[in-house]
C-alpha positions in Angstrom: -2.6 -1.6 -16.3 -3.6 -0.2 -19.7 -6.5 -1.8 -21.6 -6.1 -5.1 -19.8 -6.7 -6.9 -16.6 -6.6 -5.9 -13.1 -8.5 -7.3 -10.2 -7.5 -9.4 -7.4 -9.0 -12.8 -6.3 -12.0 -12.6 -8.5 -13.3 -16.1 -8.5 -16.2 -14.8 -10.5 -18.4 -17.6 -11.6 -21.5 -15.8 -12.6 -23.0 -12.6 -11.4 -26.3 -11.9 -9.6 -28.0 -8.7 -9.1 -28.2 -9.3 -5.4 -26.3 -12.5 -4.6 -24.0 -15.1 -6.3 -25.7 -17.5 -8.6 -24.3 -20.4 -6.7 -26.1 -19.3 -3.6 -29.4 -20.8 -2.3 -32.6 -19.3 -3.7 -35.6 -18.9 -1.5 -37.9 -20.1 -4.3 -38.2 -23.2 -6.2 -38.7 -23.2 -10.0 -41.3 -25.1 -11.9 -39.9 -27.7 -14.4 -38.3 -26.5 -17.5 -40.8 -26.7 -20.4 -40.1 -28.9 -23.3 -40.5 -26.0 -25.7 -38.1 -23.8 -23.8 -36.3 -22.5 -26.9 -39.5 -21.2 -28.5 -40.7 -19.7 -25.3 -37.4 -17.9 -24.7 -37.2 -16.7 -28.3 -40.5 -15.1 -27.9 -39.7 -13.6 -24.5 -36.5 -11.9 -25.6 -38.2 -10.6 -28.7 -40.8 -9.0 -26.4 -38.0 -7.6 -24.3 -36.4 -6.0 -27.4 -39.8 -4.5 -28.4 -40.3 -2.8 -25.0 -40.4 0.9 -25.2 -41.3 1.7 -21.6 -40.4 0.4 -18.2 -43.8 -1.2 -17.9 -43.4 -3.1 -21.2 -39.9 -4.1 -20.2 -41.1 -5.4 -16.8 -43.9 -7.4 -18.4 -41.5 -9.0 -20.9 -39.1 -9.9 -18.1 -41.6 -12.2 -16.4 -44.6 -12.1 -14.1 -42.9 -13.0 -10.8 -41.4 -10.7 -8.1 -37.9 -11.7 -9.0 -38.4 -10.6 -12.6 -39.9 -7.3 -11.4 -36.8 -6.5 -9.4 -34.5 -7.3 -12.3 -36.6 -5.3 -14.8 -36.7 -2.2 -12.6 -33.0 -2.1 -12.0 -32.1 -2.9 -15.6 -34.4 -0.3 -17.1 -33.4 2.5 -14.8 -29.7 1.7 -15.4 -30.3 1.7 -19.2 -31.8 5.2 -18.9 -28.9 6.4 -16.8 -26.2 5.4 -19.3 -28.3 6.2 -22.3 -28.6 2.7 -23.7 -31.1 3.0 -26.6 -32.6 0.6 -29.1 -31.2 -2.4 -27.2 -32.2 -5.8 -28.7 -32.1 -9.2 -27.1 -31.9 -12.4 -29.1 -32.1 -15.9 -27.6 -29.1 -17.9 -28.7 -29.1 -21.2 -26.7 -29.7 -22.9 -23.4 -32.6 -22.6 -21.0 -33.7 -26.2 -21.6 -32.0 -27.9 -18.6 -32.2 -27.1 -14.9 -28.7 -26.0 -13.8 -29.3 -24.9 -10.2 -30.6 -26.8 -7.2 -33.9 -24.9 -7.2 -34.6 -25.7 -10.9 -33.4 -22.4 -12.4 -31.8 -22.6 -15.9 -29.4 -20.5 -17.8 -29.7 -19.1 -21.4 -27.2 -17.4 -23.6 -28.6 -14.2 -25.1 -27.1 -11.9 -27.7 -27.5 -8.2 -26.9 -27.3 -5.7 -29.7 -27.5 -1.9 -29.6 -27.7 1.3 -31.5 -25.9 4.2 -30.0 -23.9 7.1 -31.5 -23.3 5.3 -34.8 -22.4 2.1 -33.1 -25.3 0.2 -34.7 -25.0 -3.4 -35.5 -22.6 -4.5 -32.8 -23.5 -7.1 -30.3 -22.2 -9.3 -27.4 -23.5 -12.3 -25.5 -24.5 -12.5 -21.8 -25.9 -15.3 -19.8 -29.3 -14.9 -18.2 -30.4 -16.9 -15.2 -34.0 -17.9 -15.9 -36.7 -19.2 -13.5 -39.3 -21.5 -15.1 -42.9 -20.9 -14.1 -45.9 -23.3 -13.9 -47.5 -21.7 -17.0 -44.6 -22.5 -19.2 -43.0 -19.0 -19.1 -39.8 -17.8 -17.5 -38.8 -15.1 -15.1 -35.4 -13.3 -15.7 -33.5 -13.6 -12.4 -30.2 -12.0 -13.3 -27.6 -11.3 -16.0 -24.1 -12.6 -15.9 -20.9 -12.7 -17.8 -21.0 -14.4 -21.1 -18.3 -13.5 -23.7 -16.6 -10.2 -23.1 -17.6 -7.5 -20.6 -21.0 -7.4 -18.9 -22.8 -4.2 -19.8 -22.8 -1.7 -17.0 -26.6 -1.4 -17.1 -27.0 -5.2 -16.5 -24.6 -5.2 -13.5 -26.9 -3.4 -11.0 -28.4 0.0 -10.3 -26.3 2.8 -11.8 -25.7 6.4 -10.8 -23.4 8.9 -12.5 -22.0 11.7 -10.4 -20.2 14.6 -12.1 -17.8 16.9 -10.3 -15.7 19.2 -12.4 -14.0 17.2 -15.1 -14.5 13.9 -13.2 -17.4 11.4 -13.7 -17.9 8.7 -11.2 -20.2 5.8 -12.3 -21.4 3.8 -9.3 -22.7 0.3 -10.0 -24.8 -1.4 -7.3 -24.1 1.6 -5.0 -20.3 1.5 -5.7 -17.7 1.2 -3.0 -18.9 3.2 0.0 -15.5 3.0 1.7 -13.6 5.2 -0.8 -13.9 8.9 -1.7 -13.6 8.2 -5.4 -14.3 11.8 -6.4 -11.4 13.2 -4.3 -8.9 10.6 -5.5 -9.9 11.0 -9.1 -9.8 14.8 -8.9 -6.3 14.7 -7.5 -5.2 12.1 -10.0 -6.4 14.2 -12.9 -4.7 17.3 -11.4 -1.4 15.4 -11.3 -1.7 14.3 -15.0 -2.7 17.7 -16.2 0.1 19.4 -14.4 2.8 17.2 -16.0 1.3 16.3 -19.5 0.4 19.3 -21.7 -2.8 18.7 -23.8 -4.7 16.7 -21.2 -6.6 19.6 -19.5 -9.6 19.3 -21.7 -10.2 15.6 -21.1 -12.6 14.1 -18.6 -11.7 11.3 -16.3 -14.3 8.6 -15.8 -14.0 6.1 -12.9 -16.3 3.1 -12.4 -16.9 2.1 -8.7 -18.3 -1.4 -8.1 -19.4 -2.8 -4.8 -17.4 -6.0 -5.1 -14.6 -7.7 -6.9 -17.1 -10.0 -8.6 -19.0 -7.1 -10.1 -15.8 -5.3 -11.1 -14.5 -8.5 -12.7 -17.7 -9.0 -14.7 -17.6 -5.5 -16.0 -14.1 -6.3 -17.3 -15.2 -9.7 -18.7 -12.9 -11.6 -16.4 -13.3 -14.9 -14.6 -11.2 -16.9 -12.2 -7.9 -16.1 -10.6 -6.1 -14.7 -13.6 -6.0 -11.1 -12.4 -5.6 -11.3 -8.7 -2.9 -8.8 -7.8 -3.9 -5.3 -8.9 -6.4 -2.8 -7.5 -7.6 -1.1 -10.7 -7.6 -1.3 -14.4 -8.0 1.1 -17.3 -10.2 -0.3 -20.0 -12.5 0.7 -22.8 -16.3 0.8 -22.6 -16.8 1.8 -26.2 -20.5 1.9 -26.3 -21.0 -1.8 -26.4 -24.5 -2.7 -25.3 -25.1 1.1 -24.9 -22.5 1.2 -22.1 -20.7 4.1 -20.6 -18.3 5.5 -23.2 -14.7 4.8 -22.3 -11.8 4.7 -21.6 -12.5 4.4 -17.9 -10.8 3.3 -14.7 -12.5 0.4 -13.0 -11.7 -0.1 -9.3 -11.5 -3.4 -7.5 -12.7 -2.8 -3.9 -11.3 -6.1 -2.6 -7.8 -4.7 -3.1 -8.2 -1.0 -3.4 -9.9 -0.7 0.1 -7.0 -2.4 1.8 -4.5 0.3 0.6 -3.4 3.3 2.6 -4.1 6.8 1.4 -0.8 7.2 -0.4 -1.0 3.9 -2.2 -4.6 4.4 -3.3 -3.7 7.8 -4.7 -0.7 6.4 -6.6 -2.9 3.7 -8.2 -5.6 6.2 -9.2 -3.1 8.6 -10.6 -1.4 5.7 -12.5 -4.7 4.7 -14.1 -5.7 8.3 -14.8 -2.5 8.7 -16.7 -3.4 5.8 -19.0 -6.9 7.3 -19.6 -6.0 11.0 -20.0 -3.0 10.3 -22.3 -5.1 7.9 -24.4 -2.8 5.0 -23.8 -5.7 2.5 -23.3 -5.9 0.0 -26.2 -2.7 1.1 -27.8 0.0 -1.4 -29.0 2.8 0.7 -27.5 5.6 -1.1 -25.6 4.2 -2.1 -22.2 7.1 -1.1 -20.0 7.0 2.4 -21.5 3.2 2.7 -20.9 3.4 1.4 -17.4 6.6 3.0 -16.5 5.4 6.4 -17.6 2.1 6.0 -15.7 4.1 5.5 -12.5 6.5 8.3 -13.4 3.5 10.6 -13.4 1.9 9.1 -10.3 5.1 9.2 -8.3 6.5 12.5 -9.7 5.9 14.5 -6.6 6.0 11.5 -4.1 8.2 11.9 -1.1 8.3 8.3 0.0 11.8 6.7 0.1 12.9 4.1 -2.5 12.5 1.4 0.1 8.8 2.1 -0.1 8.3 2.9 -3.8 10.7 0.3 -5.2 11.3 -2.0 -2.3 10.2 -5.2 -4.1 12.4 -4.9 -7.1 15.4 -3.7 -5.1 15.1 -6.7 -2.8 15.1 -9.0 -5.9 18.2 -7.2 -7.2 20.0 -7.6 -3.9 19.2 -11.3 -3.9 19.6 -12.2 -7.6 21.2 -9.3 -9.4 19.4 -6.9 -11.8 17.0 -8.2 -14.5 18.7 -9.1 -17.8 16.2 -7.1 -19.9 13.5 -4.5 -19.5 10.1 -6.1 -18.7 8.0 -7.6 -21.5 4.3 -7.5 -22.0 4.1 -11.0 -20.6 5.8 -9.9 -17.4 2.9 -7.6 -16.7 0.4 -10.5 -16.8 -2.0 -10.0 -13.9 -1.5 -13.6 -12.8 2.3 -13.4 -12.7 4.1 -13.8 -9.4 6.0 -10.7 -8.3 3.9 -8.3 -10.4 4.7 -5.4 -8.0 8.4 -5.7 -8.7 7.7 -5.6 -12.5 5.9 -2.3 -12.2 8.6 -0.9 -10.0 11.3 -2.0 -12.4 9.6 -0.1 -15.3 9.2 3.0 -13.1 12.9 2.8 -12.1 13.8 3.1 -15.8 11.8 6.3 -16.1 13.1 7.6 -12.8 16.6 7.1 -14.1 15.9 8.8 -17.4 14.1 11.6 -15.7 17.1 12.3 -13.4 19.5 12.2 -16.4 17.4 14.1 -19.0 14.4 15.8 -17.5 10.6 15.8 -17.9 10.5 17.4 -21.4 12.6 14.5 -22.8 10.6 11.9 -21.0 7.4 13.4 -22.5 8.9 13.4 -26.0 10.0 9.8 -25.6 6.6 8.6 -24.2 4.6 10.4 -26.9 6.7 9.0 -29.6 6.3 5.5 -28.4 2.6 6.0 -27.9 2.3 7.2 -31.5 3.8 4.0 -32.7 7.5 4.9 -33.1 9.9 2.0 -32.2 11.4 2.3 -28.7 14.9 2.3 -30.2 14.1 5.3 -32.5 12.2 7.2 -29.8 15.0 6.7 -27.3 17.7 7.8 -29.7 15.7 11.0 -30.6 14.8 11.9 -27.0 17.9 10.8 -25.1 20.5 9.8 -27.6 20.2 6.2 -26.3 19.2 3.0 -27.9 17.2 0.4 -26.1 20.3 -1.6 -25.3 22.0 1.5 -23.9 18.9 2.3 -21.8 18.8 -1.2 -20.5 22.5 -1.2 -19.5 22.2 2.1 -17.7 18.9 0.9 -16.0 20.6 -2.3 -14.8 23.5 -0.3 -13.3 21.0 2.1 -11.7 19.1 -0.8 -10.1 22.3 -2.3 -8.8 23.5 1.0 -7.3 20.1 1.7 -5.8 19.8 -1.7 -4.3 23.2 -1.3 -2.6 22.3 2.0 -1.0 18.7 1.3 0.0 18.0 -1.0 3.0 
């Protein structure tokens, strides 16, 4: 999905470096001091002023938990090039919120990277009060928006050819991300002129919870899809996007073909610069599958089985799918994607790849679908819809 959600069964609450915040902690905090706000204001000012890992660790707190947090966060900052990061205490920290007495503070993080100075976002820090009236930072969790990559765990960046794989917290050890990404990029470059000079960045997280936090998502709103294309635009000194973020909870359960289709679909969004556009959703998503399935040899019963089953049961959809139909929480999301792809499959069979590319690029550039369709195919949206409905009906009648 372009620029939006994707992840299955997140149930994210808040994110720990090493375990969920809701889990039991082996240590017990001291009582929250009465002047917590002043103490935290000073602590995060010291964290902002830190110019070395030693200073950063000292500002994070004096206990072993803070030392673990500081080492991972500092090294991850260095890896992604997060410079001149500032921390400003906003609120919280004055009430115990966990069974062991830990509290939670909202902290604004600002940054200065590549002309991106002055921007900021809020994260939630789990804090552990100490007997001397200070706090240890335990972890960083989702606040408003995406959690910065360098606050989500240890980070490595592996470069291979024109592919960058960013592993957070060790990434997903069960998937050969480099191979899938390289094949996905090859598929896009082979079909879409002008993409050969562009790099593909994939973020590999160790769990759905981490992946969801990187996307700024909570709860069960995005439970059906294995990956998402989104933008890490330098916020908090993050990896520069657009990128593909994988959800191992879903991605790992896929067979090799399905995993490659998903990766190639998302790579299409990234490499054609569709992420963050306002282009018609069915066009963006349908084209991504058109690329991903261009050389696929699986029968329609596999690649479009869900939507064709719906057509056999209830007839074809009345209209092409809307942006709301692609909502990650919607029931039957797989059939929606298949229906958009079937529109492109039909148009490709009737007109060819060159016309498909002309249509897609026109819509991506902001041209109305009606105008783009007329220019590329000699068809209005209503005419495309009518032909697509007939195509779905015929396909459903011939595919078991």
